[in-house]
C-alpha positions as CSV (number, residue, x, y, z in Angstrom):
1,M,6.8,0.8,-26.7
2,A,5.2,-0.9,-29.7
3,P,6.1,-4.6,-30.1
4,P,8.6,-5.3,-33.0
5,E,7.1,-6.7,-36.1
6,L,8.6,-10.0,-37.2
7,P,10.1,-9.7,-40.7
8,P,8.8,-12.0,-43.4
9,P,10.8,-15.2,-43.8
10,T,13.4,-14.7,-46.5
11,S,16.4,-16.7,-47.6
12,A,18.8,-13.8,-46.6
13,R,17.6,-13.8,-42.9
14,E,20.0,-15.4,-40.4
15,R,18.5,-18.5,-38.7
16,P,19.5,-20.4,-35.6
17,W,21.1,-23.8,-35.7
18,L,19.8,-25.0,-32.3
19,L,16.3,-26.4,-31.9
20,P,14.3,-24.9,-29.1
21,Y,14.3,-28.1,-27.1
22,N,18.0,-28.6,-27.6
23,R,19.0,-25.3,-26.0
24,K,20.9,-26.0,-22.8
25,L,23.0,-24.0,-20.4
26,R,26.1,-25.6,-21.9
27,H,25.3,-23.5,-25.0
28,L,25.2,-20.3,-23.0
29,Q,28.4,-18.2,-23.5
30,G,27.5,-14.7,-22.2
31,I,24.9,-12.2,-21.2
32,A,24.5,-8.5,-22.1
33,I,21.9,-5.8,-21.0
34,R,20.5,-3.1,-23.2
35,N,18.5,0.0,-22.4
36,L,19.4,0.0,-18.7
37,T,16.7,1.9,-16.8
38,L,16.8,2.3,-13.0
39,S,13.3,3.7,-12.7
40,P,10.3,1.8,-14.1
41,A,8.3,3.2,-17.0
42,P,5.0,5.0,-16.1
43,A,2.0,2.7,-16.6
44,R,-0.4,5.6,-17.4
45,A,-2.6,4.9,-20.4
46,R,-2.6,7.5,-23.2
47,G,-6.0,8.5,-24.5
48,R,-4.7,10.2,-27.5
49,T,-1.6,11.3,-29.2
50,I,0.5,13.9,-27.4
51,D,2.1,16.6,-29.6
52,D,2.2,20.4,-30.0
53,D,-1.4,20.4,-31.3
54,A,-2.6,20.6,-27.7
55,L,-1.0,24.1,-27.2
56,P,-3.5,27.0,-27.2
57,S,-1.3,29.0,-29.5
58,T,-1.8,26.3,-32.2
59,L,-5.6,26.7,-32.5
60,K,-5.5,28.4,-35.8
61,S,-6.9,27.5,-39.2
62,P,-4.7,26.3,-42.0
63,T,-5.3,29.6,-43.9
64,K,-4.3,31.6,-40.8
65,A,-1.2,29.5,-40.3
66,L,-0.2,30.0,-44.0
67,A,-0.7,33.8,-43.6
68,L,1.4,33.8,-40.4
69,R,4.2,31.9,-42.1
70,E,4.3,34.5,-44.9
71,S,4.2,37.5,-42.5
72,K,6.8,36.6,-39.9
73,A,10.0,34.7,-39.7
74,L,10.5,31.2,-38.3
75,A,10.7,31.2,-34.5
76,H,12.1,28.7,-32.1
77,S,9.6,26.1,-30.9
78,R,8.4,26.5,-27.3
79,S,8.9,22.8,-26.6
80,S,10.1,19.6,-28.2
81,S,7.8,17.5,-26.1
82,D,4.2,17.6,-24.9
83,L,3.0,20.1,-22.3
84,K,0.2,17.9,-21.1
85,A,-0.3,17.8,-17.3
86,I,0.4,14.7,-15.4
87,E,-2.8,14.9,-13.5
88,H,-6.2,14.5,-15.2
89,G,-8.2,16.5,-12.7
90,H,-9.0,19.4,-15.1
91,D,-11.7,19.2,-17.7
92,H,-12.7,15.7,-16.8
93,D,-16.0,15.8,-18.6
94,H,-14.3,16.9,-21.8
95,D,-11.8,14.1,-21.6
96,E,-14.6,11.6,-21.2
97,D,-16.3,12.9,-24.3
98,E,-13.0,12.7,-26.2
99,D,-12.4,9.1,-25.0
100,G,-15.9,8.2,-26.1
101,D,-15.4,9.7,-29.6
102,E,-12.0,8.3,-29.9
103,G,-13.1,4.7,-30.4
104,K,-15.1,5.8,-33.4
105,D,-12.2,7.5,-35.1
106,R,-9.7,4.6,-34.8
107,F,-9.0,1.7,-37.1
108,D,-8.9,-1.9,-35.9
109,N,-5.1,-1.9,-35.5
110,G,-5.3,1.1,-33.2
111,S,-4.1,3.9,-35.6
112,L,-6.0,7.2,-35.8
113,R,-8.0,8.2,-38.9
114,K,-7.5,11.9,-38.3
115,P,-5.6,14.2,-35.8
116,T,-7.4,14.7,-32.5
117,T,-6.9,18.5,-32.3
118,P,-9.1,19.9,-29.4
119,T,-12.0,22.1,-30.5
120,R,-11.3,24.7,-27.8
121,P,-8.3,25.9,-25.9
122,V,-7.3,23.6,-23.0
123,R,-5.7,25.4,-20.1
124,P,-2.7,23.6,-18.6
125,A,-3.4,22.1,-15.3
126,K,-1.8,23.2,-12.0
127,G,0.4,20.1,-11.9
128,M,4.0,19.9,-13.2
129,R,4.5,20.2,-16.9
130,R,7.3,18.9,-19.0
131,R,10.3,21.2,-19.2
132,S,10.6,23.7,-22.0
133,T,13.6,23.8,-24.2
134,L,13.6,27.6,-24.6
135,E,16.4,27.8,-22.0
136,W,18.6,25.8,-24.4
137,A,18.2,28.3,-27.2
138,N,20.9,30.8,-26.0
139,A,22.7,28.5,-23.6
140,S,26.5,28.3,-23.8
141,P,28.2,25.1,-25.1
142,L,29.5,24.5,-21.5
143,T,25.9,24.7,-20.1
144,R,24.6,22.3,-22.8
145,Q,27.5,19.9,-22.1
146,K,26.8,20.0,-18.4
147,K,23.1,19.3,-18.9
148,L,23.8,16.4,-21.2
149,E,26.3,15.0,-18.7
150,D,23.7,15.2,-16.0
151,I,21.1,13.5,-18.1
152,T,23.5,10.8,-19.1
153,A,24.8,10.3,-15.5
154,G,21.2,9.7,-14.3
155,R,20.9,6.7,-16.6
156,M,24.5,5.3,-16.3
157,A,25.2,2.9,-13.5
158,D,27.5,0.1,-12.4
159,T,26.0,-3.3,-12.9
160,F,26.7,-7.0,-12.4
161,F,24.5,-10.2,-12.6
162,T,24.3,-13.6,-11.0
163,L,23.0,-16.9,-12.4
164,H,20.9,-19.2,-10.2
165,M,19.3,-22.7,-10.5
166,D,15.8,-23.5,-9.2
167,A,15.7,-20.3,-7.1
168,N,18.8,-21.5,-5.2
169,T,20.2,-18.8,-3.0
170,E,23.8,-19.6,-4.0
171,P,24.7,-18.4,-7.5
172,V,26.5,-20.7,-9.9
173,Y,28.2,-17.7,-11.6
174,I,28.9,-14.1,-10.6
175,S,30.0,-11.6,-13.3
176,E,32.4,-8.8,-13.0
177,V,31.2,-5.2,-12.5
178,A,30.5,-3.1,-15.7
179,E,31.2,0.5,-14.6
180,K,29.1,3.5,-15.8
181,A,27.3,2.0,-18.8
182,M,23.8,2.2,-20.2
183,N,24.3,-0.9,-22.3
184,P,26.7,-3.0,-20.2
185,N,28.6,-5.9,-21.8
186,F,30.1,-8.6,-19.7
187,K,32.9,-11.2,-20.3
188,F,31.9,-14.5,-21.8
189,F,31.9,-17.5,-19.4
190,D,31.8,-21.3,-19.5
191,L,29.5,-23.3,-17.2
192,G,31.2,-26.6,-18.0
193,P,33.1,-26.9,-14.7
194,C,29.7,-26.7,-12.9
195,G,28.9,-30.3,-13.9
196,P,26.0,-31.9,-15.9
197,Q,23.5,-31.0,-13.2
198,V,23.9,-27.4,-14.5
199,T,24.9,-27.7,-18.1
200,R,22.0,-30.0,-19.0
201,R,19.3,-27.6,-17.7
202,D,17.3,-25.3,-19.9
203,K,16.0,-23.0,-17.2
204,L,17.9,-20.4,-15.1
205,T,17.3,-17.3,-13.1
206,V,19.2,-14.0,-13.9
207,R,19.4,-11.4,-11.2
208,V,20.8,-8.0,-12.1
209,W,22.2,-5.5,-9.5
210,A,22.9,-1.9,-10.2
211,K,24.2,1.2,-8.4
212,S,24.4,4.8,-9.8
213,E,26.3,7.8,-8.6
214,T,23.4,8.9,-6.4
215,M,23.1,5.5,-4.7
216,T,25.1,4.4,-1.7
217,E,24.2,0.7,-1.9
218,W,23.5,-1.8,-4.6
219,Q,19.9,-2.0,-5.9
220,F,18.3,-5.2,-6.9
221,L,17.1,-4.3,-10.4
222,I,16.0,-7.5,-12.3
223,D,14.9,-11.0,-11.3
224,Y,14.3,-12.8,-14.5
225,T,13.6,-16.6,-14.8
226,V,13.8,-17.8,-18.4
227,H,13.4,-21.0,-20.3
228,L,15.9,-21.2,-23.1
229,A,13.3,-22.9,-25.4
230,S,11.1,-19.7,-25.3
231,L,13.8,-17.3,-26.4
232,Q,13.6,-15.5,-29.8
233,F,16.6,-15.6,-32.1
234,I,17.9,-12.1,-33.0
235,G,20.9,-12.9,-35.2
236,K,24.6,-13.6,-35.1
237,T,25.2,-10.0,-34.1
238,L,23.1,-6.9,-33.2
239,G,24.3,-5.1,-36.3
240,N,21.5,-6.4,-38.5
241,F,18.8,-6.2,-35.9
242,R,16.8,-3.0,-36.5
243,H,13.9,-3.3,-34.1
244,P,13.9,-1.4,-30.8
245,L,14.6,-3.3,-27.6
246,P,12.6,-2.9,-24.5
247,Q,13.9,-1.4,-21.3
248,N,16.3,-3.6,-19.3
249,C,16.4,-6.1,-22.1
250,V,18.6,-9.2,-21.3
251,L,20.5,-10.7,-24.3
252,F,21.7,-14.3,-24.2
253,H,24.8,-15.1,-26.3
254,M,24.5,-18.8,-27.4
255,T,26.8,-20.8,-29.6
256,D,24.8,-20.0,-32.7
257,G,23.8,-16.4,-32.1
258,I,22.0,-13.9,-29.8
259,Y,18.7,-14.6,-28.2
260,T,16.3,-12.6,-26.1
261,S,12.7,-12.6,-24.9
262,F,10.2,-10.0,-26.2
263,T,7.6,-10.0,-23.5
264,D,5.5,-7.5,-25.3
265,L,5.1,-9.6,-28.5
266,P,1.6,-11.0,-29.3
267,V,1.0,-14.6,-28.2
268,Q,0.7,-15.6,-31.8
269,A,4.1,-14.2,-32.7
270,R,5.8,-15.8,-29.7
271,S,4.3,-19.2,-30.3
272,G,4.8,-19.2,-34.1
273,H,7.1,-21.7,-35.7
274,E,10.7,-20.5,-35.7
275,L,12.6,-20.9,-38.9
276,L,15.8,-23.0,-38.5
277,A,18.9,-23.2,-40.5
278,P,18.9,-25.9,-43.2
279,P,20.8,-29.1,-42.4
280,K,24.3,-29.3,-43.7
281,E,24.9,-31.3,-46.9
282,N,27.9,-33.1,-47.9
283,P,29.6,-31.4,-50.9
284,D,30.0,-34.6,-52.8
285,G,26.3,-35.6,-52.3
286,R,27.0,-38.7,-50.2
287,V,24.7,-39.6,-47.3
288,F,26.3,-40.8,-44.1
289,A,24.5,-43.3,-41.9
290,S,23.6,-42.1,-38.4
291,S,24.7,-43.8,-35.2
292,S,23.2,-47.2,-34.4
293,Y,21.2,-48.0,-31.3
294,D,24.1,-50.0,-29.9
295,A,26.5,-47.1,-30.4
296,L,24.1,-44.7,-28.7
297,M,23.7,-47.1,-25.8
298,R,27.4,-47.5,-25.5
299,L,27.8,-43.8,-25.6
300,S,25.1,-43.4,-22.9
301,T,26.7,-46.1,-20.8
302,L,30.1,-44.3,-21.2
303,D,28.5,-41.0,-20.2
304,D,27.0,-42.7,-17.1
305,C,30.4,-44.1,-16.2
306,I,32.0,-40.7,-16.6
307,Q,29.4,-39.1,-14.5
308,D,29.8,-41.7,-11.8
309,A,33.5,-41.1,-11.9
310,L,33.0,-37.4,-11.6
311,I,30.6,-38.0,-8.7
312,T,33.1,-40.3,-7.1
313,R,35.9,-37.7,-7.6
314,D,33.8,-35.0,-6.0
315,R,32.9,-37.3,-3.1
316,I,36.6,-38.2,-2.5
317,A,37.5,-34.5,-2.8
318,D,34.8,-33.7,-0.2
319,E,36.1,-36.4,2.1
320,I,39.7,-35.1,1.7
321,E,38.5,-31.6,2.4
322,S,36.7,-32.9,5.5
323,I,39.8,-34.8,6.7
324,L,41.9,-31.7,6.1
325,S,39.5,-29.4,7.9
326,T,39.4,-31.9,10.8
327,N,43.2,-32.1,11.1
328,R,43.8,-28.5,10.0
329,E,45.5,-27.6,13.3
330,A,47.9,-30.5,13.1
331,I,48.6,-29.9,9.4
332,S,49.1,-26.2,10.2
333,T,51.6,-27.2,12.9
334,V,53.5,-29.5,10.5
335,E,53.5,-26.8,7.8
336,Q,54.8,-24.3,10.4
337,V,57.8,-26.4,11.3
338,P,59.9,-25.6,8.1
339,E,58.8,-22.0,8.4
340,A,59.9,-21.8,12.0
341,E,63.2,-23.4,11.1
342,E,63.8,-21.0,8.3
343,S,62.8,-18.1,10.6
344,L,65.2,-19.5,13.3
345,K,68.0,-19.6,10.7
346,T,67.2,-16.0,9.7
347,V,67.1,-14.9,13.4
348,Q,70.4,-16.7,14.1
349,T,72.1,-15.1,11.2
350,A,70.8,-11.7,12.3
351,V,72.0,-12.4,15.8
352,I,75.5,-13.3,14.6
353,A,75.6,-10.2,12.4
354,E,74.5,-8.1,15.4
355,Q,77.1,-9.7,17.7
356,R,79.8,-8.9,15.2
357,R,78.5,-5.4,14.9
358,V,78.4,-5.0,18.7
359,L,82.0,-6.3,18.9
360,A,83.1,-3.8,16.2
361,M,81.3,-1.0,18.0
362,R,82.9,-2.0,21.3
363,R,86.4,-1.9,19.7
364,R,85.5,1.4,18.2
365,R,84.3,2.6,21.6
366,D,87.6,1.5,23.2
367,E,89.6,3.3,20.5
368,L,87.6,6.4,20.9
369,Q,87.9,6.3,24.7
370,A,91.7,5.8,24.4
371,S,91.9,8.7,21.8
372,I,89.8,10.9,24.1
373,Q,92.0,10.1,27.1
374,T,95.1,10.9,25.0
375,R,93.6,14.1,24.0
376,R,92.7,14.9,27.6
377,D,96.3,14.2,28.7
378,K,97.6,16.4,25.9
379,M,95.0,19.1,26.8
380,A,96.2,18.9,30.4
381,A,99.8,19.2,29.4
382,G,98.9,22.1,27.1
383,R,97.1,23.8,30.0
384,S,100.1,23.4,32.2
385,Q,102.4,24.6,29.5
386,S,100.1,27.5,28.9
387,A,100.1,28.3,32.6
388,L,103.9,28.1,32.7
389,I,104.1,30.4,29.6
390,A,101.5,32.7,31.1
391,S,103.6,32.9,34.3
392,E,106.8,33.6,32.2
393,L,104.9,36.0,29.8
394,P,105.8,39.3,31.7
395,T,109.5,38.3,31.8
396,R,109.4,37.2,28.1
397,R,107.7,40.4,27.2
398,E,110.5,42.4,28.8
399,L,113.0,40.2,27.1
400,C,111.3,40.6,23.8
401,K,111.2,44.4,24.2
402,E,114.9,44.3,25.0
403,T,115.5,42.1,22.0
404,L,113.6,44.5,19.7
405,D,115.6,47.4,21.1
406,A,118.8,45.5,20.5
407,I,117.6,44.7,17.0
408,D,116.9,48.3,16.3
409,T,120.3,49.3,17.8
410,T,122.0,46.6,15.7
411,T,120.1,47.6,12.6
412,D,121.2,51.2,13.1
413,A,124.7,50.1,13.8
414,I,124.7,47.9,10.7
415,S,123.4,50.9,8.6
416,G,126.1,53.1,10.1
417,Q,128.9,50.5,9.5
418,R,127.5,50.1,5.9
419,R,127.8,53.8,5.4
420,R,131.3,53.8,6.7
421,I,132.3,50.9,4.6
422,C,130.8,52.5,1.5
423,E,132.7,55.7,2.4
424,D,135.9,53.7,2.7
425,L,135.4,51.8,-0.5
426,Q,134.6,55.1,-2.2
427,A,137.8,56.4,-0.9
428,I,139.7,53.4,-2.0
429,Y,138.1,53.2,-5.4
430,P,137.3,56.9,-6.2
431,I,134.9,57.3,-9.1
432,D,135.3,60.8,-10.6
433,P,134.0,62.4,-13.7
434,L,136.5,62.6,-16.6
435,P,137.8,66.2,-16.8
436,G,136.9,67.9,-20.0
437,G,135.1,64.8,-21.1
438,K,131.5,64.3,-22.2
439,S,128.6,63.7,-19.8
440,L,128.4,60.4,-17.9
441,A,132.1,59.7,-18.5
442,F,133.8,58.6,-15.3
443,T,137.2,57.2,-14.1
444,I,137.9,54.7,-11.4
445,R,141.2,55.2,-9.6
446,G,142.1,57.5,-12.5
447,L,141.5,54.9,-15.2
448,P,138.8,55.8,-17.7
449,L,136.0,53.3,-18.3
450,P,133.6,54.2,-21.2
451,N,130.0,53.0,-21.2
452,S,128.9,50.1,-23.4
453,P,129.7,49.5,-26.1
454,I,133.4,49.7,-25.1
455,T,135.9,50.5,-27.8
456,D,139.5,49.2,-28.1
457,S,141.1,52.6,-27.7
458,D,143.3,51.4,-24.7
459,P,142.7,47.7,-23.9
460,E,145.0,47.6,-20.9
461,K,143.5,50.6,-19.1
462,I,140.0,49.3,-19.8
463,A,140.9,45.9,-18.4
464,A,142.4,47.5,-15.3
465,A,139.3,49.8,-14.8
466,L,137.1,46.7,-15.2
467,G,139.2,44.9,-12.7
468,H,138.8,47.7,-10.1
469,T,135.0,47.8,-10.8
470,A,134.7,44.0,-10.4
471,Q,136.7,44.2,-7.1
472,L,134.4,47.0,-5.8
473,V,131.2,45.1,-6.8
474,A,132.5,41.9,-5.2
475,Q,133.3,43.8,-1.9
476,L,129.8,45.4,-1.8
477,S,128.0,42.1,-2.2
478,P,128.5,40.7,1.3
479,Y,127.9,44.1,3.0
480,F,124.6,44.4,1.3
481,S,123.7,40.7,2.1
482,V,123.1,40.1,-1.6
483,L,124.2,37.0,-3.4
484,L,125.4,37.9,-6.9
485,P,123.7,35.7,-9.6
486,Y,126.9,36.0,-11.7
487,P,129.9,35.3,-9.5
488,I,133.0,37.5,-10.0
489,T,136.6,36.4,-9.7
490,P,138.6,39.6,-9.0
491,C,142.1,39.3,-10.5
492,G,143.2,42.8,-11.4
493,S,143.2,43.4,-15.1
494,T,142.5,39.7,-15.8
495,S,139.3,39.5,-13.8
496,T,136.5,37.2,-14.9
497,I,132.8,36.7,-14.3
498,S,130.7,33.4,-14.6
499,D,127.2,32.6,-15.8
500,P,126.2,29.2,-14.2
501,L,123.1,29.0,-16.4
502,A,124.8,29.6,-19.7
503,M,124.0,27.1,-22.4
504,T,127.4,26.2,-23.9
505,T,128.7,23.4,-26.1
506,G,132.4,23.8,-25.4
507,P,134.6,21.2,-23.6
508,S,133.9,20.8,-19.9
509,S,136.3,21.6,-17.2
510,S,138.1,19.1,-15.0
511,S,136.0,20.3,-12.0
512,S,132.7,19.0,-13.3
513,H,131.1,19.2,-9.9
514,N,131.1,23.0,-10.0
515,P,129.6,24.1,-13.3
516,S,130.4,27.8,-12.6
517,N,134.1,27.1,-12.9
518,S,133.7,25.7,-16.4
519,P,135.8,27.6,-18.9
520,S,132.8,27.7,-21.3
521,R,130.8,29.5,-18.7
522,T,133.5,31.9,-17.5
523,Y,133.7,35.2,-19.4
524,P,136.7,37.6,-19.4
525,L,136.6,41.2,-18.4
526,Y,139.5,42.0,-20.8
527,T,139.8,42.1,-24.5
528,K,143.3,40.9,-25.1
529,G,143.5,37.5,-26.6
530,V,139.8,36.7,-26.3
531,V,136.7,36.6,-28.5
532,R,135.0,39.9,-28.7
533,Y,131.4,38.7,-28.0
534,R,132.6,36.9,-24.8
535,F,134.1,40.2,-23.5
536,E,130.9,42.1,-24.3
537,Y,128.8,39.4,-22.5
538,A,131.1,39.7,-19.4
539,V,130.5,43.4,-19.3
540,F,126.8,42.8,-19.6
541,L,126.9,40.4,-16.7
542,L,128.8,42.9,-14.5
543,N,126.2,45.5,-15.3
544,K,123.5,43.1,-14.2
545,D,125.2,42.5,-10.9
546,I,125.3,46.3,-10.3
547,E,121.6,46.5,-11.2
548,L,120.8,43.8,-8.6
549,L,122.8,45.7,-5.9
550,S,120.9,48.8,-6.8
551,N,117.6,47.0,-6.6
552,A,118.5,45.8,-3.1
553,L,118.6,49.5,-2.0
554,G,115.5,50.4,-3.9
555,I,117.2,52.0,-6.8
556,R,116.2,51.4,-10.4
557,P,118.9,52.3,-12.9
558,L,117.8,54.1,-16.1
559,D,120.3,52.3,-18.3
560,I,122.4,49.3,-17.2
561,R,125.0,50.0,-19.8
562,H,126.3,53.0,-17.7
563,T,128.6,51.0,-15.5
564,L,130.5,53.7,-13.5
565,P,127.6,56.2,-13.3
566,N,125.3,53.5,-11.8
567,L,128.0,52.4,-9.4
568,K,128.7,56.0,-8.4
569,Y,125.0,56.6,-7.7
570,L,124.8,53.3,-5.7
571,L,127.7,54.3,-3.4
572,Y,126.2,57.7,-3.0
573,I,122.9,56.4,-1.8
574,A,124.5,53.7,0.4
575,S,126.7,56.2,2.2
576,A,123.9,58.7,2.8
577,G,122.2,58.8,6.2
578,K,121.4,60.7,9.3
579,G,123.7,61.3,12.2
580,E,127.5,61.1,12.5
581,M,129.6,58.5,10.8
582,P,130.5,55.8,13.3
583,A,134.2,55.2,14.0
584,R,135.8,52.0,12.7
585,K,136.1,49.3,15.3
586,A,139.4,47.5,15.8
587,G,139.2,43.9,14.6
588,G,141.3,40.8,14.9
589,I,142.3,38.4,17.8
590,R,143.0,40.0,21.1
591,G,146.0,37.9,21.9
592,L,147.5,38.7,18.5
593,L,146.7,42.4,18.9
594,R,148.5,42.4,22.3
595,G,151.6,40.7,20.7
596,E,151.3,37.6,22.9
597,H,152.2,35.4,19.9
598,P,155.9,35.7,19.0
599,G,156.6,37.1,15.6
600,M,153.1,38.3,15.0
601,G,153.2,41.6,16.8
602,G,153.5,44.9,15.1
603,S,156.4,47.2,15.2
604,R,154.4,49.7,17.2
605,K,152.2,48.2,19.8
606,G,148.9,50.0,20.4
607,S,149.1,52.2,17.3
608,F,146.3,52.3,14.7
609,E,148.6,51.6,11.8
610,S,150.1,48.5,13.6
611,T,146.6,47.1,14.2
612,A,145.6,47.7,10.6
613,N,148.7,46.0,9.3
614,T,148.1,43.0,11.6
615,I,144.6,42.6,10.3
616,T,145.8,42.9,6.8
617,S,148.4,40.2,7.3
618,L,145.8,37.9,8.9
619,R,143.6,38.4,5.9
């Protein structure tokens, strides 16, 4: 690489504030590395310029080249770099001639007077040539990106540096690791805590270590010993510095700017006088007197005292450290006492908690054992009971079978008695169609009862017919085992019916404990001397009771307003059945039936009429 040319001194150029002999390590703030290279540059001397003129295909005259440009389109270059062989074994004599002639065609500063194009084709040697870029012409972006990443990864590495004094093996500072960088920057540091034996020096050794992705261990890359007075000033920043930096260039960040050492500069340039920044002037033009000799001596004495105090402090610190290291075991024992006490308290607390938990678990265990024992006793009792029941099971099965047979017999008997009772009630309260009347017009015990709505053609007969109907419905209710929702009070032609759930506002009855007996909830089955709507509502409630009795037998009336037709059909269905009608059983008390009680016997003992009269009198 050509050495950078020093720019002419101008007023716009940045200049350092520190004199070369005043640069000390206390002014050093940081270090950076530029153009990191893990492999050294080849030291092969170049005899002539290397370009595409050495290709055999370029041995054409200017006229021929102009004709070719006019006749064919522009093509891709075969290479962007030289194809010169690494080895010089081929055409050695020709190279010697060229080297001999080369000195004649050069100026004093080393530049060529004319291009050194060979006069005859030079065949490439058998050695390796530089890679061609033709394969990049049609490569995909992914391939190009991969190649660029591979090239970049070959030059990027993890680096760190250490600072040493007088080739001392122990570093005074070790930097952090800058990962994967070609131009690593490190954090700034301060060497003030190292003491004046370090900060007052102007010489140090920088050692750089690097490791790339292909390396398994750190590689010692740079060992550079530098005098701060021999450094060249670059500027406050690198933004205004336009000259190329050498490989593995170490930059020193001082308090007044950035310095480096160009080892390839000429001796005259390195030893030339370095321009310094002009001294600061007071804005008002006054000149201040410098410090006197006595003040400087006092300052020097004070500095010596401070250094002695620091040395004494370090010595006392070393003595304290030696005492501590000597009695480290005893000190460790003393320090372990509160830790052991705290640990003991923690263990004791844990032991107490575990003891409480153990007691709770024991109580729980005892409770579970007692519960299990109780369950075992109950299971044993259950097994014995099951065994007893199993032993009695055949007998109970026979008894159950007999009971089921008795239930069937009783059910049949109940059905038969219900048929007989319905026949008797139908005989007592005959419901016959009205002769010569319209359809669905019936009479009960010879009294006509029209369907709803009932007219006032003959109120007394209608009241008597409704009384018979209410009596018949009240008699059927217990035999069908149906509780009427609207209770009936049979009383001949003045029968009534109650609605316990009726919402009324009239005066309450004296018997407030039985709301169904309230006059406001009792509705008459007669029309004489009552409000019409109460009579009609009473007939409606009577029809609802008949509907409920019909539903108990599985009958659904077509129209509940047909009072006698629905009741006639109900009695017809209830009296229907298979088999003969059972005979009526004699009821009553045996002693009374035998006439043992005086005055209670019938006129004819043992006769059917006498028994019936006795039962009627008992009722």
